[in-house]
N, CA, C and O atoms as CSV, one atom per row, in Angstrom:
chain,resi,resn,atom,element,x,y,z
A,1,MET,N,N,3.237,8.802,12.584
A,1,MET,CA,C,3.449,8.653,11.160
A,1,MET,C,C,4.953,8.529,10.902
A,1,MET,O,O,5.751,9.297,11.438
A,2,THR,N,N,5.322,7.563,10.084
A,2,THR,CA,C,6.729,7.356,9.771
A,2,THR,C,C,7.219,8.392,8.767
A,2,THR,O,O,6.432,9.069,8.106
A,3,ILE,N,N,8.528,8.493,8.674
A,3,ILE,CA,C,9.118,9.407,7.695
A,3,ILE,C,C,8.700,9.002,6.288
A,3,ILE,O,O,8.404,9.860,5.457
A,4,LEU,N,N,8.673,7.719,6.019
A,4,LEU,CA,C,8.279,7.224,4.707
A,4,LEU,C,C,6.853,7.661,4.361
A,4,LEU,O,O,6.569,7.986,3.208
A,5,ALA,N,N,5.966,7.672,5.339
A,5,ALA,CA,C,4.575,8.066,5.102
A,5,ALA,C,C,4.431,9.548,4.791
A,5,ALA,O,O,3.401,9.971,4.266
A,6,ARG,N,N,5.440,10.338,5.106
A,6,ARG,CA,C,5.385,11.782,4.824
A,6,ARG,C,C,5.850,12.120,3.414
A,6,ARG,O,O,5.675,13.247,2.950
A,7,GLU,N,N,6.440,11.146,2.737
A,7,GLU,CA,C,6.919,11.380,1.373
A,7,GLU,C,C,5.748,11.461,0.403
A,7,GLU,O,O,4.651,10.983,0.692
A,8,LYS,N,N,5.994,12.060,-0.727
A,8,LYS,CA,C,5.026,12.125,-1.815
A,8,LYS,C,C,5.477,11.183,-2.918
A,8,LYS,O,O,6.674,10.973,-3.112
A,9,CYS,N,N,4.538,10.626,-3.626
A,9,CYS,CA,C,4.861,9.780,-4.766
A,9,CYS,C,C,5.394,10.648,-5.905
A,9,CYS,O,O,4.974,11.789,-6.094
A,10,VAL,N,N,6.321,10.077,-6.646
A,10,VAL,CA,C,6.842,10.754,-7.829
A,10,VAL,C,C,6.235,10.071,-9.048
A,10,VAL,O,O,5.960,8.872,-9.025
A,11,ALA,N,N,6.033,10.829,-10.093
A,11,ALA,CA,C,5.457,10.262,-11.314
A,11,ALA,C,C,6.406,9.221,-11.903
A,11,ALA,O,O,7.609,9.457,-12.013
A,12,CYS,N,N,5.863,8.085,-12.274
A,12,CYS,CA,C,6.663,7.005,-12.857
A,12,CYS,C,C,6.412,6.916,-14.355
A,12,CYS,O,O,5.315,7.172,-14.852
A,13,ARG,N,N,7.481,6.541,-15.051
A,13,ARG,CA,C,7.394,6.246,-16.479
A,13,ARG,C,C,7.792,4.786,-16.661
A,13,ARG,O,O,8.265,4.145,-15.722
A,14,ARG,N,N,7.606,4.279,-17.832
A,14,ARG,CA,C,7.951,2.878,-18.103
A,14,ARG,C,C,9.427,2.583,-17.871
A,14,ARG,O,O,9.791,1.439,-17.598
A,15,ASP,N,N,10.285,3.601,-17.974
A,15,ASP,CA,C,11.715,3.392,-17.763
A,15,ASP,C,C,12.162,3.747,-16.341
A,15,ASP,O,O,13.360,3.791,-16.062
A,16,SER,N,N,11.204,4.000,-15.443
A,16,SER,CA,C,11.560,4.265,-14.045
A,16,SER,C,C,12.157,2.996,-13.448
A,16,SER,O,O,11.714,1.890,-13.758
A,17,PRO,N,N,13.164,3.158,-12.591
A,17,PRO,CA,C,13.817,1.975,-12.036
A,17,PRO,C,C,12.983,1.305,-10.945
A,17,PRO,O,O,12.321,1.970,-10.148
A,18,ARG,N,N,13.031,-0.004,-10.931
A,18,ARG,CA,C,12.452,-0.768,-9.830
A,18,ARG,C,C,13.392,-0.640,-8.643
A,18,ARG,O,O,14.572,-0.332,-8.808
A,19,VAL,N,N,12.868,-0.877,-7.447
A,19,VAL,CA,C,13.747,-0.866,-6.283
A,19,VAL,C,C,14.712,-2.045,-6.382
A,19,VAL,O,O,14.365,-3.114,-6.884
A,20,THR,N,N,15.914,-1.828,-5.897
A,20,THR,CA,C,16.928,-2.882,-5.882
A,20,THR,C,C,16.724,-3.746,-4.644
A,20,THR,O,O,15.960,-3.382,-3.750
A,21,ASN,N,N,17.394,-4.872,-4.589
A,21,ASN,CA,C,17.332,-5.722,-3.396
A,21,ASN,C,C,17.812,-4.970,-2.165
A,21,ASN,O,O,17.257,-5.143,-1.080
A,22,ALA,N,N,18.838,-4.137,-2.317
A,22,ALA,CA,C,19.344,-3.339,-1.197
A,22,ALA,C,C,18.288,-2.335,-0.722
A,22,ALA,O,O,18.128,-2.119,0.479
A,23,GLU,N,N,17.577,-1.730,-1.660
A,23,GLU,CA,C,16.522,-0.784,-1.296
A,23,GLU,C,C,15.365,-1.494,-0.613
A,23,GLU,O,O,14.799,-0.970,0.346
A,24,VAL,N,N,15.010,-2.670,-1.091
A,24,VAL,CA,C,13.953,-3.458,-0.441
A,24,VAL,C,C,14.372,-3.775,0.988
A,24,VAL,O,O,13.557,-3.681,1.906
A,25,ALA,N,N,15.634,-4.149,1.188
A,25,ALA,CA,C,16.138,-4.461,2.530
A,25,ALA,C,C,16.072,-3.245,3.453
A,25,ALA,O,O,15.895,-3.398,4.662
A,26,GLU,N,N,16.211,-2.059,2.905
A,26,GLU,CA,C,16.113,-0.819,3.691
A,26,GLU,C,C,14.660,-0.416,3.937
A,26,GLU,O,O,14.316,0.009,5.040
A,27,LEU,N,N,13.808,-0.545,2.925
A,27,LEU,CA,C,12.439,-0.036,2.995
A,27,LEU,C,C,11.462,-1.001,3.659
A,27,LEU,O,O,10.581,-0.564,4.401
A,28,HIS,N,N,11.596,-2.286,3.413
A,28,HIS,CA,C,10.613,-3.236,3.923
A,28,HIS,C,C,10.469,-3.215,5.446
A,28,HIS,O,O,9.343,-3.318,5.933
A,29,PRO,N,N,11.549,-3.087,6.221
A,29,PRO,CA,C,11.366,-3.013,7.680
A,29,PRO,C,C,10.505,-1.822,8.127
A,29,PRO,O,O,9.933,-1.847,9.217
A,30,GLN,N,N,10.413,-0.799,7.300
A,30,GLN,CA,C,9.603,0.369,7.646
A,30,GLN,C,C,8.108,0.104,7.442
A,30,GLN,O,O,7.266,0.850,7.941
A,31,VAL,N,N,7.788,-0.954,6.712
A,31,VAL,CA,C,6.405,-1.396,6.510
A,31,VAL,C,C,6.364,-2.910,6.758
A,31,VAL,O,O,5.904,-3.685,5.920
A,32,ALA,N,N,6.848,-3.291,7.903
A,32,ALA,CA,C,7.107,-4.703,8.220
A,32,ALA,C,C,5.866,-5.587,8.213
A,32,ALA,O,O,5.990,-6.803,8.065
A,33,ASP,N,N,4.673,-5.016,8.370
A,33,ASP,CA,C,3.449,-5.820,8.361
A,33,ASP,C,C,3.008,-6.217,6.952
A,33,ASP,O,O,2.053,-6.976,6.785
A,34,TRP,N,N,3.694,-5.709,5.960
A,34,TRP,CA,C,3.365,-6.007,4.568
A,34,TRP,C,C,4.186,-7.200,4.095
A,34,TRP,O,O,5.381,-7.298,4.374
A,35,ASP,N,N,3.526,-8.105,3.375
A,35,ASP,CA,C,4.212,-9.248,2.796
A,35,ASP,C,C,4.735,-8.885,1.419
A,35,ASP,O,O,4.059,-8.213,0.640
A,36,LEU,N,N,5.948,-9.337,1.127
A,36,LEU,CA,C,6.475,-9.244,-0.231
A,36,LEU,C,C,5.988,-10.488,-0.963
A,36,LEU,O,O,6.338,-11.608,-0.591
A,37,THR,N,N,5.187,-10.293,-1.995
A,37,THR,CA,C,4.605,-11.416,-2.722
A,37,THR,C,C,4.936,-11.302,-4.202
A,37,THR,O,O,5.500,-10.307,-4.658
A,38,ASP,N,N,4.579,-12.325,-4.927
A,38,ASP,CA,C,4.747,-12.339,-6.375
A,38,ASP,C,C,3.453,-12.875,-6.965
A,38,ASP,O,O,3.055,-14.003,-6.675
A,39,THR,N,N,2.800,-12.072,-7.790
A,39,THR,CA,C,1.568,-12.488,-8.453
A,39,THR,C,C,1.762,-12.334,-9.952
A,39,THR,O,O,2.041,-11.239,-10.442
A,40,ASP,N,N,1.615,-13.421,-10.668
A,40,ASP,CA,C,1.791,-13.397,-12.122
A,40,ASP,C,C,3.162,-12.859,-12.522
A,40,ASP,O,O,3.298,-12.171,-13.533
A,41,GLY,N,N,4.179,-13.179,-11.718
A,41,GLY,CA,C,5.537,-12.744,-12.013
A,41,GLY,C,C,5.832,-11.297,-11.655
A,41,GLY,O,O,6.883,-10.767,-12.016
A,42,ILE,N,N,4.903,-10.651,-10.943
A,42,ILE,CA,C,5.076,-9.247,-10.579
A,42,ILE,C,C,5.199,-9.137,-9.059
A,42,ILE,O,O,4.275,-9.517,-8.340
A,43,PRO,N,N,6.333,-8.619,-8.555
A,43,PRO,CA,C,6.466,-8.450,-7.107
A,43,PRO,C,C,5.522,-7.367,-6.604
A,43,PRO,O,O,5.297,-6.352,-7.263
A,44,ARG,N,N,4.972,-7.615,-5.406
A,44,ARG,CA,C,3.996,-6.690,-4.816
A,44,ARG,C,C,4.169,-6.637,-3.309
A,44,ARG,O,O,4.775,-7.518,-2.699
A,45,LEU,N,N,3.625,-5.593,-2.732
A,45,LEU,CA,C,3.440,-5.506,-1.282
A,45,LEU,C,C,1.980,-5.831,-1.028
A,45,LEU,O,O,1.094,-5.315,-1.709
A,46,GLN,N,N,1.731,-6.688,-0.049
A,46,GLN,CA,C,0.355,-7.147,0.189
A,46,GLN,C,C,0.078,-7.187,1.688
A,46,GLN,O,O,0.914,-7.626,2.478
A,47,ARG,N,N,-1.110,-6.720,2.062
A,47,ARG,CA,C,-1.508,-6.760,3.464
A,47,ARG,C,C,-3.031,-6.797,3.556
A,47,ARG,O,O,-3.731,-6.251,2.704
A,48,ALA,N,N,-3.528,-7.449,4.603
A,48,ALA,CA,C,-4.959,-7.471,4.901
A,48,ALA,C,C,-5.188,-6.685,6.186
A,48,ALA,O,O,-4.421,-6.801,7.142
A,49,PHE,N,N,-6.244,-5.891,6.199
A,49,PHE,CA,C,-6.626,-5.076,7.348
A,49,PHE,C,C,-7.972,-5.562,7.860
A,49,PHE,O,O,-8.864,-5.870,7.069
A,50,ARG,N,N,-8.126,-5.632,9.174
A,50,ARG,CA,C,-9.358,-6.158,9.773
A,50,ARG,C,C,-10.200,-5.031,10.374
A,50,ARG,O,O,-9.677,-4.066,10.931
A,51,PHE,N,N,-11.523,-5.186,10.243
A,51,PHE,CA,C,-12.471,-4.190,10.734
A,51,PHE,C,C,-13.628,-4.868,11.448
A,51,PHE,O,O,-13.837,-6.074,11.318
A,52,ARG,N,N,-14.363,-4.087,12.190
A,52,ARG,CA,C,-15.471,-4.617,12.984
A,52,ARG,C,C,-16.640,-5.110,12.129
A,52,ARG,O,O,-17.380,-6.008,12.532
A,53,ASP,N,N,-16.796,-4.511,10.941
A,53,ASP,CA,C,-17.936,-4.859,10.090
A,53,ASP,C,C,-17.664,-4.431,8.653
A,53,ASP,O,O,-16.600,-3.900,8.337
A,54,PHE,N,N,-18.636,-4.670,7.800
A,54,PHE,CA,C,-18.479,-4.321,6.396
A,54,PHE,C,C,-18.381,-2.806,6.202
A,54,PHE,O,O,-17.590,-2.334,5.385
A,55,GLY,N,N,-19.180,-2.051,6.947
A,55,GLY,CA,C,-19.170,-0.591,6.807
A,55,GLY,C,C,-17.808,0.004,7.114
A,55,GLY,O,O,-17.339,0.896,6.406
A,56,GLY,N,N,-17.173,-0.490,8.171
A,56,GLY,CA,C,-15.836,0.007,8.519
A,56,GLY,C,C,-14.824,-0.322,7.434
A,56,GLY,O,O,-13.966,0.497,7.106
A,57,ALA,N,N,-14.928,-1.527,6.876
A,57,ALA,CA,C,-14.035,-1.930,5.789
A,57,ALA,C,C,-14.265,-1.057,4.558
A,57,ALA,O,O,-13.316,-0.610,3.915
A,58,LEU,N,N,-15.524,-0.822,4.241
A,58,LEU,CA,C,-15.856,-0.021,3.069
A,58,LEU,C,C,-15.396,1.428,3.235
A,58,LEU,O,O,-14.877,2.022,2.290
A,59,ASP,N,N,-15.582,1.998,4.421
A,59,ASP,CA,C,-15.117,3.371,4.679
A,59,ASP,C,C,-13.608,3.479,4.496
A,59,ASP,O,O,-13.115,4.422,3.877
A,60,PHE,N,N,-12.873,2.499,5.044
A,60,PHE,CA,C,-11.419,2.506,4.920
A,60,PHE,C,C,-11.017,2.419,3.449
A,60,PHE,O,O,-10.147,3.162,2.995
A,61,ALA,N,N,-11.647,1.517,2.711
A,61,ALA,CA,C,-11.318,1.351,1.299
A,61,ALA,C,C,-11.599,2.639,0.512
A,61,ALA,O,O,-10.819,3.018,-0.362
A,62,THR,N,N,-12.697,3.297,0.822
A,62,THR,CA,C,-13.037,4.553,0.148
A,62,THR,C,C,-11.999,5.626,0.452
A,62,THR,O,O,-11.542,6.325,-0.452
A,63,ASN,N,N,-11.628,5.756,1.718
A,63,ASN,CA,C,-10.618,6.759,2.102
A,63,ASN,C,C,-9.263,6.443,1.483
A,63,ASN,O,O,-8.546,7.348,1.056
A,64,LEU,N,N,-8.912,5.161,1.433
A,64,LEU,CA,C,-7.656,4.771,0.807
A,64,LEU,C,C,-7.687,5.108,-0.682
A,64,LEU,O,O,-6.698,5.595,-1.230
A,65,GLY,N,N,-8.805,4.853,-1.328
A,65,GLY,CA,C,-8.936,5.185,-2.739
A,65,GLY,C,C,-8.764,6.672,-3.007
A,65,GLY,O,O,-8.130,7.057,-3.989
A,66,LYS,N,N,-9.320,7.504,-2.144
A,66,LYS,CA,C,-9.168,8.957,-2.293
A,66,LYS,C,C,-7.717,9.371,-2.107
A,66,LYS,O,O,-7.200,10.194,-2.862
A,67,SER,N,N,-7.061,8.802,-1.104
A,67,SER,CA,C,-5.651,9.108,-0.852
A,67,SER,C,C,-4.791,8.659,-2.027
A,67,SER,O,O,-3.900,9.388,-2.462
A,68,ALA,N,N,-5.056,7.470,-2.538
A,68,ALA,CA,C,-4.297,6.951,-3.671
A,68,ALA,C,C,-4.488,7.836,-4.896
A,68,ALA,O,O,-3.528,8.122,-5.613
A,69,ASP,N,N,-5.703,8.265,-5.134
A,69,ASP,CA,C,-5.975,9.112,-6.283
A,69,ASP,C,C,-5.247,10.452,-6.166
A,69,ASP,O,O,-4.739,10.981,-7.154
A,70,ALA,N,N,-5.204,10.993,-4.949
A,70,ALA,CA,C,-4.495,12.260,-4.726
A,70,ALA,C,C,-2.998,12.114,-5.003
A,70,ALA,O,O,-2.351,13.070,-5.431
A,71,GLU,N,N,-2.446,10.927,-4.763
A,71,GLU,CA,C,-1.025,10.675,-5.001
A,71,GLU,C,C,-0.760,10.215,-6.439
A,71,GLU,O,O,0.391,10.158,-6.872
A,72,GLY,N,N,-1.817,9.890,-7.169
A,72,GLY,CA,C,-1.642,9.398,-8.530
A,72,GLY,C,C,-1.044,8.001,-8.579
A,72,GLY,O,O,-0.363,7.640,-9.539
A,73,HIS,N,N,-1.305,7.216,-7.534
A,73,HIS,CA,C,-0.754,5.853,-7.458
A,73,HIS,C,C,-1.845,4.963,-6.882
A,73,HIS,O,O,-2.340,5.217,-5.784
A,74,HIS,N,N,-2.217,3.935,-7.607
A,74,HIS,CA,C,-3.433,3.198,-7.280
A,74,HIS,C,C,-3.183,1.727,-6.993
A,74,HIS,O,O,-2.494,1.056,-7.761
A,75,PRO,N,N,-3.741,1.213,-5.887
A,75,PRO,CA,C,-3.560,-0.185,-5.497
A,75,PRO,C,C,-4.701,-1.065,-5.994
A,75,PRO,O,O,-5.682,-0.598,-6.574
A,76,ARG,N,N,-4.530,-2.338,-5.743
A,76,ARG,CA,C,-5.661,-3.272,-5.834
A,76,ARG,C,C,-6.261,-3.288,-4.438
A,76,ARG,O,O,-5.556,-3.519,-3.456
A,77,ILE,N,N,-7.557,-3.045,-4.352
A,77,ILE,CA,C,-8.269,-3.044,-3.072
A,77,ILE,C,C,-9.386,-4.075,-3.166
A,77,ILE,O,O,-10.198,-4.047,-4.091
A,78,THR,N,N,-9.416,-4.985,-2.198
A,78,THR,CA,C,-10.467,-5.994,-2.129
A,78,THR,C,C,-11.217,-5.801,-0.820
A,78,THR,O,O,-10.617,-5.834,0.255
A,79,VAL,N,N,-12.525,-5.602,-0.908
A,79,VAL,CA,C,-13.339,-5.358,0.282
A,79,VAL,C,C,-14.237,-6.561,0.539
A,79,VAL,O,O,-14.952,-7.018,-0.353
A,80,GLU,N,N,-14.192,-7.064,1.759
A,80,GLU,CA,C,-15.059,-8.148,2.205
A,80,GLU,C,C,-15.608,-7.757,3.568
A,80,GLU,O,O,-15.221,-6.727,4.121
A,81,TRP,N,N,-16.497,-8.559,4.109
A,81,TRP,CA,C,-17.021,-8.277,5.435
A,81,TRP,C,C,-15.856,-8.270,6.425
A,81,TRP,O,O,-15.186,-9.285,6.616
A,82,GLY,N,N,-15.626,-7.121,7.050
A,82,GLY,CA,C,-14.616,-7.003,8.088
A,82,GLY,C,C,-13.177,-7.095,7.626
A,82,GLY,O,O,-12.281,-7.265,8.453
A,83,ARG,N,N,-12.924,-6.986,6.321
A,83,ARG,CA,C,-11.560,-7.157,5.814
A,83,ARG,C,C,-11.347,-6.337,4.554
A,83,ARG,O,O,-12.215,-6.261,3.684
A,84,VAL,N,N,-10.162,-5.720,4.476
A,84,VAL,CA,C,-9.749,-5.029,3.254
A,84,VAL,C,C,-8.365,-5.548,2.891
A,84,VAL,O,O,-7.426,-5.452,3.682
A,85,GLY,N,N,-8.248,-6.096,1.692
A,85,GLY,CA,C,-6.953,-6.526,1.173
A,85,GLY,C,C,-6.404,-5.435,0.273
A,85,GLY,O,O,-7.128,-4.863,-0.542
A,86,VAL,N,N,-5.107,-5.148,0.428
A,86,VAL,CA,C,-4.476,-4.093,-0.372
A,86,VAL,C,C,-3.186,-4.645,-0.970
A,86,VAL,O,O,-2.369,-5.237,-0.264
A,87,ASP,N,N,-3.012,-4.448,-2.260
A,87,ASP,CA,C,-1.775,-4.798,-2.969
A,87,ASP,C,C,-1.224,-3.527,-3.604
A,87,ASP,O,O,-1.932,-2.824,-4.325
A,88,TRP,N,N,0.041,-3.243,-3.330
A,88,TRP,CA,C,0.724,-2.114,-3.968
A,88,TRP,C,C,1.806,-2.642,-4.892
A,88,TRP,O,O,2.586,-3.512,-4.504
A,89,TRP,N,N,1.857,-2.127,-6.103
A,89,TRP,CA,C,2.949,-2.324,-7.046
A,89,TRP,C,C,2.790,-1.251,-8.103
A,89,TRP,O,O,1.741,-0.614,-8.203
A,90,THR,N,N,3.817,-1.057,-8.879
A,90,THR,CA,C,3.764,-0.017,-9.899
A,90,THR,C,C,3.484,-0.668,-11.244
A,90,THR,O,O,4.317,-1.389,-11.794
A,91,HIS,N,N,2.307,-0.400,-11.753
A,91,HIS,CA,C,1.833,-1.039,-12.971
A,91,HIS,C,C,2.759,-0.781,-14.167
A,91,HIS,O,O,3.051,-1.695,-14.938
A,92,LYS,N,N,3.214,0.456,-14.315
A,92,LYS,CA,C,4.014,0.815,-15.492
A,92,LYS,C,C,5.323,0.051,-15.580
A,92,LYS,O,O,5.794,-0.246,-16.677
A,93,ILE,N,N,5.922,-0.274,-14.427
A,93,ILE,CA,C,7.205,-0.978,-14.454
A,93,ILE,C,C,7.051,-2.457,-14.098
A,93,ILE,O,O,8.034,-3.197,-14.049
A,94,ARG,N,N,5.812,-2.880,-13.850
A,94,ARG,CA,C,5.514,-4.275,-13.514
A,94,ARG,C,C,6.409,-4.769,-12.371
A,94,ARG,O,O,6.999,-5.848,-12.432
A,95,GLY,N,N,6.482,-3.941,-11.335
A,95,GLY,CA,C,7.301,-4.292,-10.181
A,95,GLY,C,C,7.162,-3.266,-9.076
A,95,GLY,O,O,6.226,-2.466,-9.063
A,96,LEU,N,N,8.097,-3.300,-8.160
A,96,LEU,CA,C,8.058,-2.399,-7.008
A,96,LEU,C,C,8.932,-1.169,-7.226
A,96,LEU,O,O,10.043,-1.250,-7.749
A,97,HIS,N,N,8.399,-0.046,-6.812
A,97,HIS,CA,C,9.070,1.259,-6.853
A,97,HIS,C,C,9.003,1.820,-5.439
A,97,HIS,O,O,8.215,1.348,-4.619
A,98,ARG,N,N,9.803,2.797,-5.157
A,98,ARG,CA,C,9.752,3.432,-3.836
A,98,ARG,C,C,8.339,3.914,-3.509
A,98,ARG,O,O,7.924,3.874,-2.350
A,99,ASN,N,N,7.595,4.371,-4.527
A,99,ASN,CA,C,6.216,4.827,-4.316
A,99,ASN,C,C,5.366,3.774,-3.605
A,99,ASN,O,O,4.510,4.115,-2.788
A,100,ASP,N,N,5.595,2.517,-3.907
A,100,ASP,CA,C,4.793,1.452,-3.300
A,100,ASP,C,C,5.036,1.371,-1.799
A,100,ASP,O,O,4.102,1.145,-1.030
A,101,PHE,N,N,6.262,1.552,-1.384
A,101,PHE,CA,C,6.584,1.550,0.034
A,101,PHE,C,C,6.043,2.802,0.723
A,101,PHE,O,O,5.585,2.741,1.864
A,102,VAL,N,N,6.098,3.936,0.024
A,102,VAL,CA,C,5.516,5.180,0.541
A,102,VAL,C,C,4.023,4.992,0.776
A,102,VAL,O,O,3.506,5.346,1.835
A,103,MET,N,N,3.337,4.438,-0.207
A,103,MET,CA,C,1.890,4.265,-0.074
A,103,MET,C,C,1.534,3.190,0.949
A,103,MET,O,O,0.504,3.297,1.614
A,104,ALA,N,N,2.355,2.166,1.088
A,104,ALA,CA,C,2.118,1.170,2.145
A,104,ALA,C,C,2.217,1.846,3.512
A,104,ALA,O,O,1.403,1.576,4.395
A,105,ALA,N,N,3.195,2.711,3.690
A,105,ALA,CA,C,3.340,3.432,4.958
A,105,ALA,C,C,2.152,4.366,5.190
A,105,ALA,O,O,1.663,4.469,6.314
A,106,LYS,N,N,1.687,5.039,4.151
A,106,LYS,CA,C,0.516,5.901,4.277
A,106,LYS,C,C,-0.730,5.076,4.624
A,106,LYS,O,O,-1.567,5.508,5.416
A,107,THR,N,N,-0.843,3.900,4.029
A,107,THR,CA,C,-1.970,3.015,4.317
A,107,THR,C,C,-1.931,2.575,5.775
A,107,THR,O,O,-2.962,2.561,6.447
A,108,ASP,N,N,-0.750,2.219,6.264
A,108,ASP,CA,C,-0.597,1.848,7.681
A,108,ASP,C,C,-1.026,2.992,8.601
A,108,ASP,O,O,-1.703,2.765,9.604
A,109,ALA,N,N,-0.634,4.213,8.261
A,109,ALA,CA,C,-0.998,5.380,9.076
A,109,ALA,C,C,-2.513,5.589,9.069
A,109,ALA,O,O,-3.097,5.908,10.105
A,110,MET,N,N,-3.145,5.413,7.922
A,110,MET,CA,C,-4.606,5.540,7.840
A,110,MET,C,C,-5.280,4.493,8.709
A,110,MET,O,O,-6.259,4.781,9.396
A,111,TYR,N,N,-4.755,3.286,8.675
A,111,TYR,CA,C,-5.340,2.198,9.465
A,111,TYR,C,C,-5.182,2.481,10.963
A,111,TYR,O,O,-6.103,2.247,11.745
A,112,ALA,N,N,-4.028,2.978,11.349
A,112,ALA,CA,C,-3.785,3.290,12.766
A,112,ALA,C,C,-4.747,4.362,13.267
A,112,ALA,O,O,-5.102,4.377,14.445
A,113,GLU,N,N,-5.169,5.256,12.380
A,113,GLU,CA,C,-6.083,6.336,12.751
A,113,GLU,C,C,-7.552,5.933,12.642
A,113,GLU,O,O,-8.430,6.659,13.107
A,114,SER,N,N,-7.818,4.797,12.040
A,114,SER,CA,C,-9.197,4.359,11.826
A,114,SER,C,C,-9.864,3.971,13.147
A,114,SER,O,O,-9.277,3.268,13.969
A,115,THR,N,N,-11.077,4.431,13.333
A,115,THR,CA,C,-11.822,4.090,14.543
A,115,THR,C,C,-12.530,2.752,14.405
A,115,THR,O,O,-13.073,2.238,15.384
A,116,GLN,N,N,-12.534,2.186,13.219
A,116,GLN,CA,C,-13.226,0.935,12.946
A,116,GLN,C,C,-12.295,-0.280,12.920
A,116,GLN,O,O,-12.757,-1.414,12.793
A,117,SER,N,N,-10.980,-0.042,13.040
A,117,SER,CA,C,-10.029,-1.157,12.934
A,117,SER,C,C,-10.097,-2.046,14.162
A,117,SER,O,O,-10.504,-1.606,15.237
A,118,ILE,N,N,-9.702,-3.278,13.999
A,118,ILE,CA,C,-9.706,-4.244,15.101
A,118,ILE,C,C,-8.362,-4.276,15.796
A,118,ILE,O,O,-8.306,-4.421,17.017
A,119,ASP,N,N,-7.269,-4.144,15.045
A,119,ASP,CA,C,-5.927,-4.265,15.631
A,119,ASP,C,C,-5.570,-3.078,16.493
A,119,ASP,O,O,-4.476,-3.030,17.055
C-alpha cells in the first residue's frame, strides 16, 4: 500500500482548492495507471479494472462503494462483464482535489488485493 493510500479524505466545500499543476505532477506518478481525462469540462482520474467474470467485477464495485462511502467521497462506477470503470473527481469543486488521488490509490490497493482480478 502506498503512502497516499494510507491518507484519509478531508471534507471538501465549494471553496476548497483544486490541485495545482505542480500538485498533479507530484501526485499522478503515485497512481500512474490512472488516466487524466476531461469530461464535460471537468478534469477526472479514470481507470478500468479487469476481472474474470461479472461476479468478480460486481464484488469489486460493491467493496469500492463501501470504501468510498466510509471516506465520504464517491466515484462514478460502471460495471460490465469482467470490467469495472472508475472515475474520481470532486463534485463540489468540479475538478480534482487531493482526495481524488488518495481514493485512486486506495482503489489500486483494493484491486491488488482482489482475488478476482486479471492483472
